[in-house]
SESE-964409 format. One record per atom (N, C-alpha, C): chain; atom name; x, y, z; residue number from 1; residue in one letter. Coordinates in Angstrom, 1 decimal. Atoms other than C-alpha are relative to their C-alpha. Layout:
% residues N
<pt nufi="A" titor="CA" x="X" y="Y" z="Z" torlum="NUM" fimi="A"/>
...
% end
This chain:
% residues 101
<pt nufi="A" titor="N" x="-0.4" y="0.8" z="-1.0" torlum="1" fimi="M"/>
<pt nufi="A" titor="CA" x="109.3" y="-248.6" z="235.3" torlum="1" fimi="M"/>
<pt nufi="A" titor="C" x="1.3" y="-0.3" z="0.1" torlum="1" fimi="M"/>
<pt nufi="A" titor="N" x="-1.5" y="0.1" z="-0.2" torlum="2" fimi="A"/>
<pt nufi="A" titor="CA" x="112.7" y="-249.0" z="236.6" torlum="2" fimi="A"/>
<pt nufi="A" titor="C" x="0.4" y="-0.9" z="-0.2" torlum="2" fimi="A"/>
<pt nufi="A" titor="N" x="-0.7" y="1.5" z="0.0" torlum="3" fimi="D"/>
<pt nufi="A" titor="CA" x="112.9" y="-252.9" z="236.5" torlum="3" fimi="D"/>
<pt nufi="A" titor="C" x="0.2" y="-0.2" z="-1.8" torlum="3" fimi="D"/>
<pt nufi="A" titor="N" x="0.1" y="0.2" z="1.3" torlum="4" fimi="S"/>
<pt nufi="A" titor="CA" x="112.2" y="-252.6" z="232.8" torlum="4" fimi="S"/>
<pt nufi="A" titor="C" x="1.3" y="-0.1" z="-0.6" torlum="4" fimi="S"/>
<pt nufi="A" titor="N" x="-1.6" y="0.4" z="0.6" torlum="5" fimi="K"/>
<pt nufi="A" titor="CA" x="116.2" y="-252.4" z="232.1" torlum="5" fimi="K"/>
<pt nufi="A" titor="C" x="0.5" y="-0.6" z="0.6" torlum="5" fimi="K"/>
<pt nufi="A" titor="N" x="-0.6" y="1.2" z="-0.8" torlum="6" fimi="R"/>
<pt nufi="A" titor="CA" x="116.9" y="-255.2" z="234.5" torlum="6" fimi="R"/>
<pt nufi="A" titor="C" x="0.2" y="-0.9" z="-0.9" torlum="6" fimi="R"/>
<pt nufi="A" titor="N" x="-0.3" y="1.3" z="0.7" torlum="7" fimi="T"/>
<pt nufi="A" titor="CA" x="118.4" y="-258.3" z="233.2" torlum="7" fimi="T"/>
<pt nufi="A" titor="C" x="0.1" y="-1.1" z="1.1" torlum="7" fimi="T"/>
<pt nufi="A" titor="N" x="-0.5" y="1.0" z="-0.7" torlum="8" fimi="I"/>
<pt nufi="A" titor="CA" x="118.4" y="-261.7" z="234.9" torlum="8" fimi="I"/>
<pt nufi="A" titor="C" x="1.4" y="-0.8" z="-0.5" torlum="8" fimi="I"/>
<pt nufi="A" titor="N" x="-1.8" y="1.1" z="0.4" torlum="9" fimi="V"/>
<pt nufi="A" titor="CA" x="122.3" y="-263.4" z="234.9" torlum="9" fimi="V"/>
<pt nufi="A" titor="C" x="-0.2" y="-1.4" z="1.2" torlum="9" fimi="V"/>
<pt nufi="A" titor="N" x="-0.2" y="1.1" z="-0.9" torlum="10" fimi="S"/>
<pt nufi="A" titor="CA" x="122.5" y="-266.7" z="236.2" torlum="10" fimi="S"/>
<pt nufi="A" titor="C" x="1.5" y="-0.6" z="0.3" torlum="10" fimi="S"/>
<pt nufi="A" titor="N" x="-1.3" y="0.2" z="-0.5" torlum="11" fimi="V"/>
<pt nufi="A" titor="CA" x="125.5" y="-267.5" z="238.3" torlum="11" fimi="V"/>
<pt nufi="A" titor="C" x="-0.1" y="-1.0" z="0.6" torlum="11" fimi="V"/>
<pt nufi="A" titor="N" x="0.1" y="1.1" z="-0.8" torlum="12" fimi="K"/>
<pt nufi="A" titor="CA" x="126.7" y="-270.2" z="240.3" torlum="12" fimi="K"/>
<pt nufi="A" titor="C" x="1.2" y="0.4" z="1.2" torlum="12" fimi="K"/>
<pt nufi="A" titor="N" x="-1.0" y="-0.7" z="-0.9" torlum="13" fimi="I"/>
<pt nufi="A" titor="CA" x="128.5" y="-269.0" z="243.8" torlum="13" fimi="I"/>
<pt nufi="A" titor="C" x="-0.3" y="-1.3" z="1.1" torlum="13" fimi="I"/>
<pt nufi="A" titor="N" x="-0.1" y="1.0" z="-0.9" torlum="14" fimi="Y"/>
<pt nufi="A" titor="CA" x="129.7" y="-272.0" z="246.2" torlum="14" fimi="Y"/>
<pt nufi="A" titor="C" x="-1.0" y="-1.2" z="-0.4" torlum="14" fimi="Y"/>
<pt nufi="A" titor="N" x="0.5" y="1.2" z="0.7" torlum="15" fimi="N"/>
<pt nufi="A" titor="CA" x="127.9" y="-274.8" z="244.1" torlum="15" fimi="N"/>
<pt nufi="A" titor="C" x="-1.7" y="0.5" z="0.3" torlum="15" fimi="N"/>
<pt nufi="A" titor="N" x="1.5" y="-0.2" z="0.3" torlum="16" fimi="Q"/>
<pt nufi="A" titor="CA" x="124.6" y="-272.9" z="244.3" torlum="16" fimi="Q"/>
<pt nufi="A" titor="C" x="-0.4" y="1.1" z="-1.1" torlum="16" fimi="Q"/>
<pt nufi="A" titor="N" x="0.6" y="-0.7" z="1.1" torlum="17" fimi="E"/>
<pt nufi="A" titor="CA" x="122.6" y="-271.6" z="241.3" torlum="17" fimi="E"/>
<pt nufi="A" titor="C" x="-1.1" y="1.2" z="0.3" torlum="17" fimi="E"/>
<pt nufi="A" titor="N" x="0.9" y="-1.1" z="0.0" torlum="18" fimi="L"/>
<pt nufi="A" titor="CA" x="121.4" y="-268.1" z="241.4" torlum="18" fimi="L"/>
<pt nufi="A" titor="C" x="-0.3" y="0.5" z="-1.1" torlum="18" fimi="L"/>
<pt nufi="A" titor="N" x="0.5" y="-0.9" z="1.0" torlum="19" fimi="K"/>
<pt nufi="A" titor="CA" x="119.4" y="-265.6" z="239.4" torlum="19" fimi="K"/>
<pt nufi="A" titor="C" x="0.0" y="1.2" z="0.7" torlum="19" fimi="K"/>
<pt nufi="A" titor="N" x="-0.1" y="-1.2" z="-0.2" torlum="20" fimi="I"/>
<pt nufi="A" titor="CA" x="120.4" y="-262.3" z="239.7" torlum="20" fimi="I"/>
<pt nufi="A" titor="C" x="-0.6" y="1.0" z="-1.0" torlum="20" fimi="I"/>
<pt nufi="A" titor="N" x="0.9" y="-1.0" z="0.9" torlum="21" fimi="R"/>
<pt nufi="A" titor="CA" x="118.1" y="-259.4" z="238.7" torlum="21" fimi="R"/>
<pt nufi="A" titor="C" x="1.1" y="1.6" z="0.1" torlum="21" fimi="R"/>
<pt nufi="A" titor="N" x="-1.1" y="-1.1" z="0.0" torlum="22" fimi="T"/>
<pt nufi="A" titor="CA" x="120.6" y="-256.3" z="237.7" torlum="22" fimi="T"/>
<pt nufi="A" titor="C" x="-0.1" y="0.5" z="-1.1" torlum="22" fimi="T"/>
<pt nufi="A" titor="N" x="-0.3" y="-1.0" z="1.0" torlum="23" fimi="D"/>
<pt nufi="A" titor="CA" x="121.2" y="-253.2" z="235.8" torlum="23" fimi="D"/>
<pt nufi="A" titor="C" x="1.6" y="-0.3" z="-0.8" torlum="23" fimi="D"/>
<pt nufi="A" titor="N" x="-1.3" y="0.4" z="0.5" torlum="24" fimi="E"/>
<pt nufi="A" titor="CA" x="124.6" y="-254.3" z="235.4" torlum="24" fimi="E"/>
<pt nufi="A" titor="C" x="0.2" y="-0.5" z="-1.3" torlum="24" fimi="E"/>
<pt nufi="A" titor="N" x="-0.1" y="1.2" z="0.9" torlum="25" fimi="P"/>
<pt nufi="A" titor="CA" x="126.0" y="-255.9" z="232.1" torlum="25" fimi="P"/>
<pt nufi="A" titor="C" x="0.3" y="-1.6" z="0.7" torlum="25" fimi="P"/>
<pt nufi="A" titor="N" x="-0.1" y="1.3" z="-0.7" torlum="26" fimi="P"/>
<pt nufi="A" titor="CA" x="125.9" y="-259.6" z="232.6" torlum="26" fimi="P"/>
<pt nufi="A" titor="C" x="1.5" y="-0.7" z="0.2" torlum="26" fimi="P"/>
<pt nufi="A" titor="N" x="-1.5" y="0.7" z="-0.4" torlum="27" fimi="E"/>
<pt nufi="A" titor="CA" x="129.7" y="-260.3" z="232.1" torlum="27" fimi="E"/>
<pt nufi="A" titor="C" x="0.5" y="0.9" z="1.3" torlum="27" fimi="E"/>
<pt nufi="A" titor="N" x="-0.5" y="-0.9" z="-1.4" torlum="28" fimi="Y"/>
<pt nufi="A" titor="CA" x="130.2" y="-257.7" z="235.1" torlum="28" fimi="Y"/>
<pt nufi="A" titor="C" x="-0.5" y="-0.9" z="0.8" torlum="28" fimi="Y"/>
<pt nufi="A" titor="N" x="0.2" y="0.8" z="-1.2" torlum="29" fimi="V"/>
<pt nufi="A" titor="CA" x="128.0" y="-259.8" z="237.3" torlum="29" fimi="V"/>
<pt nufi="A" titor="C" x="0.5" y="-1.3" z="-0.1" torlum="29" fimi="V"/>
<pt nufi="A" titor="N" x="-0.9" y="1.3" z="0.3" torlum="30" fimi="R"/>
<pt nufi="A" titor="CA" x="129.6" y="-263.0" z="236.1" torlum="30" fimi="R"/>
<pt nufi="A" titor="C" x="1.2" y="0.0" z="0.5" torlum="30" fimi="R"/>
<pt nufi="A" titor="N" x="-1.3" y="-0.2" z="-0.4" torlum="31" fimi="D"/>
<pt nufi="A" titor="CA" x="133.0" y="-261.6" z="236.9" torlum="31" fimi="D"/>
<pt nufi="A" titor="C" x="-0.2" y="0.2" z="1.7" torlum="31" fimi="D"/>
<pt nufi="A" titor="N" x="0.3" y="-0.4" z="-1.8" torlum="32" fimi="V"/>
<pt nufi="A" titor="CA" x="131.8" y="-260.5" z="240.7" torlum="32" fimi="V"/>
<pt nufi="A" titor="C" x="-0.3" y="-1.4" z="0.5" torlum="32" fimi="V"/>
<pt nufi="A" titor="N" x="0.4" y="1.3" z="-0.8" torlum="33" fimi="A"/>
<pt nufi="A" titor="CA" x="130.4" y="-263.8" z="241.2" torlum="33" fimi="A"/>
<pt nufi="A" titor="C" x="0.9" y="-1.0" z="-0.3" torlum="33" fimi="A"/>
<pt nufi="A" titor="N" x="-1.3" y="1.0" z="-0.3" torlum="34" fimi="R"/>
<pt nufi="A" titor="CA" x="133.4" y="-265.6" z="240.3" torlum="34" fimi="R"/>
<pt nufi="A" titor="C" x="0.9" y="0.4" z="0.7" torlum="34" fimi="R"/>
<pt nufi="A" titor="N" x="-1.1" y="-0.9" z="-1.3" torlum="35" fimi="Y"/>
<pt nufi="A" titor="CA" x="135.5" y="-263.4" z="242.4" torlum="35" fimi="Y"/>
<pt nufi="A" titor="C" x="-0.6" y="-0.5" z="1.8" torlum="35" fimi="Y"/>
<pt nufi="A" titor="N" x="0.6" y="0.3" z="-1.3" torlum="36" fimi="V"/>
<pt nufi="A" titor="CA" x="133.0" y="-264.0" z="245.4" torlum="36" fimi="V"/>
<pt nufi="A" titor="C" x="0.4" y="-1.6" z="0.0" torlum="36" fimi="V"/>
<pt nufi="A" titor="N" x="-0.4" y="1.3" z="-0.3" torlum="37" fimi="D"/>
<pt nufi="A" titor="CA" x="133.3" y="-268.0" z="244.6" torlum="37" fimi="D"/>
<pt nufi="A" titor="C" x="1.4" y="-0.2" z="0.6" torlum="37" fimi="D"/>
<pt nufi="A" titor="N" x="-1.6" y="0.4" z="-0.1" torlum="38" fimi="S"/>
<pt nufi="A" titor="CA" x="136.9" y="-267.8" z="244.3" torlum="38" fimi="S"/>
<pt nufi="A" titor="C" x="0.5" y="0.3" z="1.8" torlum="38" fimi="S"/>
<pt nufi="A" titor="N" x="-0.4" y="0.0" z="-1.3" torlum="39" fimi="K"/>
<pt nufi="A" titor="CA" x="137.1" y="-266.1" z="247.8" torlum="39" fimi="K"/>
<pt nufi="A" titor="C" x="-0.3" y="-0.8" z="0.9" torlum="39" fimi="K"/>
<pt nufi="A" titor="N" x="0.7" y="1.3" z="-0.9" torlum="40" fimi="I"/>
<pt nufi="A" titor="CA" x="134.8" y="-268.8" z="249.5" torlum="40" fimi="I"/>
<pt nufi="A" titor="C" x="1.0" y="-1.1" z="0.2" torlum="40" fimi="I"/>
<pt nufi="A" titor="N" x="-0.6" y="1.4" z="-0.3" torlum="41" fimi="Y"/>
<pt nufi="A" titor="CA" x="137.0" y="-271.7" z="248.5" torlum="41" fimi="Y"/>
<pt nufi="A" titor="C" x="1.3" y="0.5" z="0.0" torlum="41" fimi="Y"/>
<pt nufi="A" titor="N" x="-1.2" y="-0.4" z="-0.7" torlum="42" fimi="E"/>
<pt nufi="A" titor="CA" x="140.2" y="-269.7" z="249.1" torlum="42" fimi="E"/>
<pt nufi="A" titor="C" x="0.1" y="-0.2" z="1.4" torlum="42" fimi="E"/>
<pt nufi="A" titor="N" x="0.3" y="0.1" z="-1.2" torlum="43" fimi="V"/>
<pt nufi="A" titor="CA" x="138.8" y="-269.7" z="252.4" torlum="43" fimi="V"/>
<pt nufi="A" titor="C" x="0.0" y="-1.8" z="0.7" torlum="43" fimi="V"/>
<pt nufi="A" titor="N" x="0.6" y="1.2" z="-0.4" torlum="44" fimi="V"/>
<pt nufi="A" titor="CA" x="137.5" y="-273.2" z="252.5" torlum="44" fimi="V"/>
<pt nufi="A" titor="C" x="1.5" y="-0.9" z="-0.4" torlum="44" fimi="V"/>
<pt nufi="A" titor="N" x="-1.0" y="1.1" z="0.4" torlum="45" fimi="D"/>
<pt nufi="A" titor="CA" x="140.6" y="-274.8" z="250.8" torlum="45" fimi="D"/>
<pt nufi="A" titor="C" x="1.4" y="0.5" z="1.2" torlum="45" fimi="D"/>
<pt nufi="A" titor="N" x="-1.0" y="-0.4" z="-0.9" torlum="46" fimi="N"/>
<pt nufi="A" titor="CA" x="143.1" y="-272.8" z="253.5" torlum="46" fimi="N"/>
<pt nufi="A" titor="C" x="-0.7" y="-0.6" z="1.4" torlum="46" fimi="N"/>
<pt nufi="A" titor="N" x="0.4" y="0.7" z="-1.5" torlum="47" fimi="V"/>
<pt nufi="A" titor="CA" x="140.7" y="-274.2" z="256.8" torlum="47" fimi="V"/>
<pt nufi="A" titor="C" x="-0.5" y="-1.0" z="-0.3" torlum="47" fimi="V"/>
<pt nufi="A" titor="N" x="1.0" y="1.4" z="0.0" torlum="48" fimi="P"/>
<pt nufi="A" titor="CA" x="139.8" y="-277.8" z="256.3" torlum="48" fimi="P"/>
<pt nufi="A" titor="C" x="-1.0" y="0.0" z="1.0" torlum="48" fimi="P"/>
<pt nufi="A" titor="N" x="0.8" y="0.4" z="-1.1" torlum="49" fimi="G"/>
<pt nufi="A" titor="CA" x="136.6" y="-278.8" z="257.9" torlum="49" fimi="G"/>
<pt nufi="A" titor="C" x="-0.8" y="1.1" z="0.4" torlum="49" fimi="G"/>
<pt nufi="A" titor="N" x="0.7" y="-1.3" z="-0.3" torlum="50" fimi="I"/>
<pt nufi="A" titor="CA" x="135.1" y="-275.2" z="258.0" torlum="50" fimi="I"/>
<pt nufi="A" titor="C" x="-1.5" y="-0.1" z="-0.4" torlum="50" fimi="I"/>
<pt nufi="A" titor="N" x="1.2" y="0.3" z="0.6" torlum="51" fimi="S"/>
<pt nufi="A" titor="CA" x="131.7" y="-275.0" z="258.0" torlum="51" fimi="S"/>
<pt nufi="A" titor="C" x="-0.4" y="0.8" z="-1.1" torlum="51" fimi="S"/>
<pt nufi="A" titor="N" x="0.4" y="-0.8" z="1.2" torlum="52" fimi="S"/>
<pt nufi="A" titor="CA" x="129.7" y="-273.4" z="255.1" torlum="52" fimi="S"/>
<pt nufi="A" titor="C" x="-0.1" y="1.3" z="0.6" torlum="52" fimi="S"/>
<pt nufi="A" titor="N" x="-0.2" y="-1.1" z="-0.5" torlum="53" fimi="T"/>
<pt nufi="A" titor="CA" x="128.7" y="-270.5" z="257.4" torlum="53" fimi="T"/>
<pt nufi="A" titor="C" x="1.1" y="0.9" z="0.2" torlum="53" fimi="T"/>
<pt nufi="A" titor="N" x="-1.3" y="-1.0" z="0.0" torlum="54" fimi="K"/>
<pt nufi="A" titor="CA" x="131.9" y="-269.6" z="258.5" torlum="54" fimi="K"/>
<pt nufi="A" titor="C" x="0.8" y="0.2" z="-1.3" torlum="54" fimi="K"/>
<pt nufi="A" titor="N" x="-0.8" y="-0.2" z="1.4" torlum="55" fimi="A"/>
<pt nufi="A" titor="CA" x="133.3" y="-270.2" z="255.2" torlum="55" fimi="A"/>
<pt nufi="A" titor="C" x="-0.4" y="1.6" z="-0.6" torlum="55" fimi="A"/>
<pt nufi="A" titor="N" x="0.5" y="-1.2" z="0.6" torlum="56" fimi="L"/>
<pt nufi="A" titor="CA" x="131.0" y="-267.5" z="253.8" torlum="56" fimi="L"/>
<pt nufi="A" titor="C" x="0.4" y="1.5" z="0.7" torlum="56" fimi="L"/>
<pt nufi="A" titor="N" x="-0.1" y="-1.0" z="-0.9" torlum="57" fimi="I"/>
<pt nufi="A" titor="CA" x="131.3" y="-265.2" z="256.8" torlum="57" fimi="I"/>
<pt nufi="A" titor="C" x="1.9" y="0.4" z="0.0" torlum="57" fimi="I"/>
<pt nufi="A" titor="N" x="-1.5" y="-0.1" z="0.2" torlum="58" fimi="L"/>
<pt nufi="A" titor="CA" x="135.1" y="-265.5" z="256.7" torlum="58" fimi="L"/>
<pt nufi="A" titor="C" x="0.2" y="0.7" z="-1.6" torlum="58" fimi="L"/>
<pt nufi="A" titor="N" x="-0.3" y="-0.7" z="0.9" torlum="59" fimi="A"/>
<pt nufi="A" titor="CA" x="135.2" y="-264.7" z="253.1" torlum="59" fimi="A"/>
<pt nufi="A" titor="C" x="-0.5" y="1.3" z="-0.5" torlum="59" fimi="A"/>
<pt nufi="A" titor="N" x="0.5" y="-1.3" z="0.3" torlum="60" fimi="A"/>
<pt nufi="A" titor="CA" x="132.8" y="-261.7" z="253.1" torlum="60" fimi="A"/>
<pt nufi="A" titor="C" x="0.9" y="0.9" z="1.0" torlum="60" fimi="A"/>
<pt nufi="A" titor="N" x="-1.0" y="-0.9" z="-0.9" torlum="61" fimi="M"/>
<pt nufi="A" titor="CA" x="135.2" y="-260.2" z="256.0" torlum="61" fimi="M"/>
<pt nufi="A" titor="C" x="1.1" y="0.0" z="-0.8" torlum="61" fimi="M"/>
<pt nufi="A" titor="N" x="-1.2" y="-0.2" z="0.9" torlum="62" fimi="N"/>
<pt nufi="A" titor="CA" x="138.1" y="-260.8" z="253.5" torlum="62" fimi="N"/>
<pt nufi="A" titor="C" x="-0.2" y="1.1" z="-1.1" torlum="62" fimi="N"/>
<pt nufi="A" titor="N" x="0.3" y="-1.0" z="1.1" torlum="63" fimi="I"/>
<pt nufi="A" titor="CA" x="136.4" y="-259.1" z="250.6" torlum="63" fimi="I"/>
<pt nufi="A" titor="C" x="-0.1" y="1.5" z="0.9" torlum="63" fimi="I"/>
<pt nufi="A" titor="N" x="-0.2" y="-1.1" z="-1.0" torlum="64" fimi="A"/>
<pt nufi="A" titor="CA" x="135.5" y="-256.2" z="253.2" torlum="64" fimi="A"/>
<pt nufi="A" titor="C" x="1.3" y="0.8" z="0.3" torlum="64" fimi="A"/>
<pt nufi="A" titor="N" x="-1.2" y="-0.7" z="-0.2" torlum="65" fimi="D"/>
<pt nufi="A" titor="CA" x="138.8" y="-255.7" z="254.3" torlum="65" fimi="D"/>
<pt nufi="A" titor="C" x="0.9" y="0.4" z="-1.1" torlum="65" fimi="D"/>
<pt nufi="A" titor="N" x="-0.7" y="-0.7" z="1.3" torlum="66" fimi="E"/>
<pt nufi="A" titor="CA" x="140.1" y="-255.4" z="250.8" torlum="66" fimi="E"/>
<pt nufi="A" titor="C" x="-0.8" y="1.2" z="-0.5" torlum="66" fimi="E"/>
<pt nufi="A" titor="N" x="0.5" y="-1.4" z="-0.1" torlum="67" fimi="L"/>
<pt nufi="A" titor="CA" x="137.4" y="-252.8" z="250.4" torlum="67" fimi="L"/>
<pt nufi="A" titor="C" x="0.4" y="1.4" z="0.6" torlum="67" fimi="L"/>
<pt nufi="A" titor="N" x="-0.5" y="-1.0" z="-0.9" torlum="68" fimi="F"/>
<pt nufi="A" titor="CA" x="138.4" y="-251.0" z="253.5" torlum="68" fimi="F"/>
<pt nufi="A" titor="C" x="1.5" y="0.4" z="-0.2" torlum="68" fimi="F"/>
<pt nufi="A" titor="N" x="-1.3" y="-0.3" z="0.5" torlum="69" fimi="K"/>
<pt nufi="A" titor="CA" x="141.8" y="-251.2" z="252.1" torlum="69" fimi="K"/>
<pt nufi="A" titor="C" x="0.3" y="1.1" z="-1.0" torlum="69" fimi="K"/>
<pt nufi="A" titor="N" x="0.3" y="-0.7" z="1.4" torlum="70" fimi="Q"/>
<pt nufi="A" titor="CA" x="141.1" y="-249.9" z="248.7" torlum="70" fimi="Q"/>
<pt nufi="A" titor="C" x="-0.5" y="1.4" z="0.2" torlum="70" fimi="Q"/>
<pt nufi="A" titor="N" x="0.8" y="-1.2" z="-0.5" torlum="71" fimi="R"/>
<pt nufi="A" titor="CA" x="138.9" y="-247.1" z="250.2" torlum="71" fimi="R"/>
<pt nufi="A" titor="C" x="1.1" y="0.9" z="0.6" torlum="71" fimi="R"/>
<pt nufi="A" titor="N" x="-0.9" y="-0.7" z="-0.7" torlum="72" fimi="E"/>
<pt nufi="A" titor="CA" x="141.8" y="-245.8" z="252.3" torlum="72" fimi="E"/>
<pt nufi="A" titor="C" x="1.0" y="0.2" z="-0.7" torlum="72" fimi="E"/>
<pt nufi="A" titor="N" x="-0.6" y="-0.1" z="0.7" torlum="73" fimi="E"/>
<pt nufi="A" titor="CA" x="144.1" y="-245.9" z="249.6" torlum="73" fimi="E"/>
<pt nufi="A" titor="C" x="-0.2" y="1.1" z="-1.1" torlum="73" fimi="E"/>
<pt nufi="A" titor="N" x="0.4" y="-1.2" z="1.0" torlum="74" fimi="H"/>
<pt nufi="A" titor="CA" x="142.1" y="-244.0" z="247.4" torlum="74" fimi="H"/>
<pt nufi="A" titor="C" x="-0.2" y="1.5" z="0.7" torlum="74" fimi="H"/>
<pt nufi="A" titor="N" x="0.0" y="-1.2" z="-0.9" torlum="75" fimi="Q"/>
<pt nufi="A" titor="CA" x="141.6" y="-241.4" z="250.0" torlum="75" fimi="Q"/>
<pt nufi="A" titor="C" x="1.1" y="0.8" z="0.0" torlum="75" fimi="Q"/>
<pt nufi="A" titor="N" x="-1.4" y="-0.2" z="0.0" torlum="76" fimi="K"/>
<pt nufi="A" titor="CA" x="145.4" y="-241.2" z="250.4" torlum="76" fimi="K"/>
<pt nufi="A" titor="C" x="0.1" y="0.4" z="-1.4" torlum="76" fimi="K"/>
<pt nufi="A" titor="N" x="-0.1" y="-0.9" z="1.6" torlum="77" fimi="L"/>
<pt nufi="A" titor="CA" x="145.6" y="-240.5" z="246.4" torlum="77" fimi="L"/>
<pt nufi="A" titor="C" x="-0.8" y="0.9" z="-0.2" torlum="77" fimi="L"/>
<pt nufi="A" titor="N" x="0.8" y="-1.0" z="-0.3" torlum="78" fimi="V"/>
<pt nufi="A" titor="CA" x="142.6" y="-238.1" z="246.9" torlum="78" fimi="V"/>
<pt nufi="A" titor="C" x="0.7" y="1.2" z="0.5" torlum="78" fimi="V"/>
<pt nufi="A" titor="N" x="-0.6" y="-1.2" z="-0.9" torlum="79" fimi="R"/>
<pt nufi="A" titor="CA" x="144.5" y="-236.1" z="249.5" torlum="79" fimi="R"/>
<pt nufi="A" titor="C" x="1.4" y="0.4" z="-0.9" torlum="79" fimi="R"/>
<pt nufi="A" titor="N" x="-1.5" y="-0.5" z="1.0" torlum="80" fimi="Q"/>
<pt nufi="A" titor="CA" x="148.2" y="-236.1" z="247.5" torlum="80" fimi="Q"/>
<pt nufi="A" titor="C" x="-0.3" y="0.8" z="-1.3" torlum="80" fimi="Q"/>
<pt nufi="A" titor="N" x="0.6" y="-0.4" z="1.1" torlum="81" fimi="L"/>
<pt nufi="A" titor="CA" x="146.1" y="-235.2" z="244.4" torlum="81" fimi="L"/>
<pt nufi="A" titor="C" x="-0.3" y="1.8" z="0.3" torlum="81" fimi="L"/>
<pt nufi="A" titor="N" x="0.6" y="-1.3" z="-0.5" torlum="82" fimi="Q"/>
<pt nufi="A" titor="CA" x="144.5" y="-232.1" z="246.0" torlum="82" fimi="Q"/>
<pt nufi="A" titor="C" x="1.4" y="0.7" z="0.7" torlum="82" fimi="Q"/>
<pt nufi="A" titor="N" x="-1.2" y="-0.6" z="-0.6" torlum="83" fimi="E"/>
<pt nufi="A" titor="CA" x="147.8" y="-231.2" z="248.0" torlum="83" fimi="E"/>
<pt nufi="A" titor="C" x="0.8" y="0.7" z="-1.3" torlum="83" fimi="E"/>
<pt nufi="A" titor="N" x="-0.5" y="-0.2" z="1.5" torlum="84" fimi="R"/>
<pt nufi="A" titor="CA" x="149.9" y="-231.3" z="244.2" torlum="84" fimi="R"/>
<pt nufi="A" titor="C" x="-1.1" y="1.0" z="-0.7" torlum="84" fimi="R"/>
<pt nufi="A" titor="N" x="0.6" y="-0.9" z="0.8" torlum="85" fimi="S"/>
<pt nufi="A" titor="CA" x="147.1" y="-229.5" z="242.7" torlum="85" fimi="S"/>
<pt nufi="A" titor="C" x="-0.1" y="1.4" z="0.5" torlum="85" fimi="S"/>
<pt nufi="A" titor="N" x="-0.4" y="-0.8" z="-0.5" torlum="86" fimi="E"/>
<pt nufi="A" titor="CA" x="147.2" y="-226.8" z="245.2" torlum="86" fimi="E"/>
<pt nufi="A" titor="C" x="1.3" y="0.7" z="0.0" torlum="86" fimi="E"/>
<pt nufi="A" titor="N" x="-1.4" y="-0.7" z="0.2" torlum="87" fimi="Q"/>
<pt nufi="A" titor="CA" x="151.1" y="-226.4" z="245.0" torlum="87" fimi="Q"/>
<pt nufi="A" titor="C" x="0.1" y="0.5" z="-1.6" torlum="87" fimi="Q"/>
<pt nufi="A" titor="N" x="0.0" y="-0.9" z="1.3" torlum="88" fimi="L"/>
<pt nufi="A" titor="CA" x="150.6" y="-226.0" z="241.3" torlum="88" fimi="L"/>
<pt nufi="A" titor="C" x="-0.7" y="1.1" z="-0.3" torlum="88" fimi="L"/>
<pt nufi="A" titor="N" x="1.1" y="-1.5" z="-0.3" torlum="89" fimi="A"/>
<pt nufi="A" titor="CA" x="147.5" y="-223.4" z="241.6" torlum="89" fimi="A"/>
<pt nufi="A" titor="C" x="1.3" y="1.0" z="0.5" torlum="89" fimi="A"/>
<pt nufi="A" titor="N" x="-1.1" y="-1.3" z="-0.7" torlum="90" fimi="Q"/>
<pt nufi="A" titor="CA" x="150.4" y="-221.4" z="244.1" torlum="90" fimi="Q"/>
<pt nufi="A" titor="C" x="0.8" y="0.4" z="-1.4" torlum="90" fimi="Q"/>
<pt nufi="A" titor="N" x="-1.3" y="-0.1" z="1.0" torlum="91" fimi="K"/>
<pt nufi="A" titor="CA" x="153.1" y="-222.1" z="241.5" torlum="91" fimi="K"/>
<pt nufi="A" titor="C" x="-0.5" y="1.0" z="-1.3" torlum="91" fimi="K"/>
<pt nufi="A" titor="N" x="0.8" y="-0.7" z="1.1" torlum="92" fimi="L"/>
<pt nufi="A" titor="CA" x="150.8" y="-220.7" z="238.5" torlum="92" fimi="L"/>
<pt nufi="A" titor="C" x="-0.2" y="1.6" z="0.1" torlum="92" fimi="L"/>
<pt nufi="A" titor="N" x="0.5" y="-1.5" z="-0.4" torlum="93" fimi="S"/>
<pt nufi="A" titor="CA" x="149.6" y="-217.9" z="240.5" torlum="93" fimi="S"/>
<pt nufi="A" titor="C" x="1.4" y="1.0" z="0.2" torlum="93" fimi="S"/>
<pt nufi="A" titor="N" x="-1.4" y="-0.5" z="-0.4" torlum="94" fimi="E"/>
<pt nufi="A" titor="CA" x="153.3" y="-216.9" z="241.4" torlum="94" fimi="E"/>
<pt nufi="A" titor="C" x="0.3" y="0.4" z="-1.5" torlum="94" fimi="E"/>
<pt nufi="A" titor="N" x="-0.3" y="0.0" z="1.3" torlum="95" fimi="I"/>
<pt nufi="A" titor="CA" x="154.2" y="-217.1" z="237.6" torlum="95" fimi="I"/>
<pt nufi="A" titor="C" x="-0.7" y="1.1" z="-0.7" torlum="95" fimi="I"/>
<pt nufi="A" titor="N" x="1.1" y="-0.9" z="0.5" torlum="96" fimi="T"/>
<pt nufi="A" titor="CA" x="151.2" y="-215.1" z="236.6" torlum="96" fimi="T"/>
<pt nufi="A" titor="C" x="0.3" y="1.3" z="0.5" torlum="96" fimi="T"/>
<pt nufi="A" titor="N" x="-0.5" y="-1.1" z="-1.0" torlum="97" fimi="S"/>
<pt nufi="A" titor="CA" x="152.2" y="-212.6" z="239.2" torlum="97" fimi="S"/>
<pt nufi="A" titor="C" x="1.0" y="1.0" z="-0.5" torlum="97" fimi="S"/>
<pt nufi="A" titor="N" x="-1.5" y="-0.4" z="0.6" torlum="98" fimi="E"/>
<pt nufi="A" titor="CA" x="155.7" y="-212.1" z="238.0" torlum="98" fimi="E"/>
<pt nufi="A" titor="C" x="-0.1" y="0.6" z="-1.8" torlum="98" fimi="E"/>
<pt nufi="A" titor="N" x="0.4" y="-0.2" z="1.2" torlum="99" fimi="I"/>
<pt nufi="A" titor="CA" x="154.4" y="-212.0" z="234.3" torlum="99" fimi="I"/>
<pt nufi="A" titor="C" x="-0.6" y="1.8" z="-0.2" torlum="99" fimi="I"/>
<pt nufi="A" titor="N" x="0.7" y="-1.4" z="-0.1" torlum="100" fimi="D"/>
<pt nufi="A" titor="CA" x="152.2" y="-209.2" z="235.2" torlum="100" fimi="D"/>
<pt nufi="A" titor="C" x="0.5" y="1.4" z="0.5" torlum="100" fimi="D"/>
<pt nufi="A" titor="N" x="-0.6" y="-1.3" z="-0.4" torlum="101" fimi="T"/>
<pt nufi="A" titor="CA" x="154.5" y="-207.0" z="236.7" torlum="101" fimi="T"/>
<pt nufi="A" titor="C" x="1.4" y="0.5" z="-1.0" torlum="101" fimi="T"/>
% end
């Protein structure tokens, strides 16, 4: 059964105790929870009187924004690596053809 490897990790996010069932290491889950908690409080600290619902939505938007930007940066780096690999392959091909002649 797939659930047999899962563990339950207790975390606290925005003053809510949660039990997370996961395949990930407990410390990883705690780190993620601390990060989410910090993002929520970042919104709450910057927007006094904000409702819990709006704070959670804005924190989720901020985290999603970070994710999208990281994905974009990752894709940019992948494209650069591919271009550089193609350049190196071309140079290697030129060098080996010179050796063969």
